N, C-alpha and C positions, 0 to 999 in steps of 0.2 A: 504494500500500500504506500503510495507516494505521499511524503509529507508536503505540506503547503505552507510556504513562508510568505506572508504579506508584508512587504517592506516599503518604506517611503522612497519614492523615486529620486529625491534629491538628498535626503539624509537617512540612508538605510541603517537599520538597527544592527550594530555590530554583532550582538549576541545571536541574532538569527543567521547572519552570514557565517559566523563561526560554526554553527550547527551544520550549515550547508557544506562548509569545508570538511568537516568531520565525515560527512557522507561521501564526499569525493575521495577522501583517503581510505574509505572502506570499499572502494571500487564501484560506487553507484554512478549512474548516469543522471544528470540533472537537466531540467529545462530552465533556461535563464533568459532574461530580457537583454537585448542589445540595442545599439543605435540604428539598426535596420530592423530585422524581424527577430522573433524568438529563436533560440538556438539550443541544440543538444550539446552538453559538455561532459567531459570526464577527465580523469587523471591521465597525464601524458604517458606515464610509464606502466599503466595497467592494461595488459593485453586483453583480459576478459572484458573489461569495461569498454575498450575500443571496439571489440567484436560486438558487444551489445549495442553500442551506438550505431554501428553499421547495420545491424539487423533492424533496429527501429527505423532507420532512415531508408533501408532497402537498397544499399549500394555495396559494390564489391571493392576490392583493393585498388582498382584503377580510378576510383573516384577520389579526387583531391579532398582530403580533410584539411582543416585549418588549425593553426596554432594561434590562440588569442594571447597576445603579449601586452605587458603593462606599458611599454614605451619602445622607442626605436632602438635603444641600446640593447634591450632584451631580444628584440627581433633579430638583431645582427649576430647574436649568439647561435641562432638556429638556421640562418640563411646566409649564403654568400652574396654580399651586397657590395658592388663597386661604387665609386664616387658618383657616377651618373645615376645609377639606380637610387642611391641614398638621397640625392637631391630631389629626385622626382617623388619618391615616397614621402619625404618630409613635407612636401606641399599639401599632401592629402591625409596627413596623420596628426592626431587621431581622427577617425571617421569611418564611414560605411564602405570601405574598400577592402577587398582581399587581393593580395599580391602573390602570384605564383613565382617562386624563386627556387634556386638550387639549394637543397638541404645540406647542412653541415653534418658532421659526425655526431653532433648533439641530438639529432633526431633519430630515434630508433628506425632501422631500415624497414621494418614492417609497416611503418606509417607513411613513408614517402612513396611516390608513384613508382611501381615496380620497374618500369622501363626508363623513365626520365630522371628518377631520383630527385624529384621536385616536391615541394610542399606549399600549401597555402598559408599565408601569414597575414595577420591584421592586428591593428591597435585600435580597440573600440573606444568610443567616447562616452558611452553610457555610464553614469555615475555608479549605479549598483554593481555593474559588471567590473568596473575598475576597482571598487572596494573588495569585491570577491577575489579578484586576481591578486590584489595586494595581500589579503589575509592568507591566501593559498601559497603565495611566495614563489610561484612558478607559472609558466604558461599552461593553459588548458587546451586539450584537444577538442575540436568543435566541428559541428555541421549545422547548416541551416535546418530548422525544424519544418521540413516538408515531408508529408506522408508519402509512401511509395507510389500510390496511384493518383496523387494530386499534384497540381501545378503551383499552387500558392502556399506560402508558409502559414503555419498556424499562428494566430495573433492573440487569442483570448486565453489567459492562463487557466480559467475555470474549464474551458473546453479541453485544453491540453491535459489537465488533471483527469477529466472524465475519460478521455480516449486512451490515455497512456498510464492509467492508475497502477497497473501491475508491472509496468516495464521501467518505470523511473524511480529513483530514490527520493526525488523532491521536485517541486515546481516553485520557482521564486517569482512571486507575483509583485511586479512594480507597475501594474497597469498595462494597457494595450500598447504594443509596439507598432511600427510600420508594417504594412503588408508586403513591402518590397525587401528583397534580399540585398546583399551587398553587390556592388559592381566588382567584377573579377577582372584583374589585369594580369596578363602573362608578361612578366618582366625578363624572361629568359632569352628573348630574341630582341634584335634591334631592327625596326622600332618595336616598342611594346604594343601588345594587341589586347583589345577589349574582348574577353571571352563571354562575358555576361553583363549586360547593361542593367544596373539596379538603381539603388538610391543615390550612390555617389556619382558626381558629375565628372566624367573623364577630362573635361576641360581644365580641371585643377592640375592635371598632369600633362597638359599640352596635347591631349589626344582628341 
């Protein structure tokens, strides 16, 4: 049975987020608000949790999962970023963008794309998610909360709880999020390519 944490969107209660972190450390998958849509998250180093996240999302190992990072310096620990890429990413960070980059050895091989050795990375702007990342002390593995046979992300935390009650450790309710997912930018080639147009404006990166 998923726990349900109702938190203030601007001043989230630390005691509730600490309980959420404890569930992550126990290998649970959580539904959390972001500055785009709701997302599924789990501990980066927990294979069983990552497998559960993929099952809920209905994707295989060729689907790029995303690392949610607190800031650009943390992002650079998990991706190879040259000066050109760093300058571009800085223009749109934090915000509703996911960047596809070459993974470093800090990323478990089972999480990067099996052929390309790439990973999605983003620095979210949502206050609740930033506080959760800070309390967790490390990036979280994430995927947009889109059900396997549907096209739009889930937006209502009560609906998320009802539909995924037995598959999640908790839902963090900070109110409704956008129905748009992130804009996905492949930074591994020159020029960068927009793989998915979402909430983020590619013009911020000159695209």
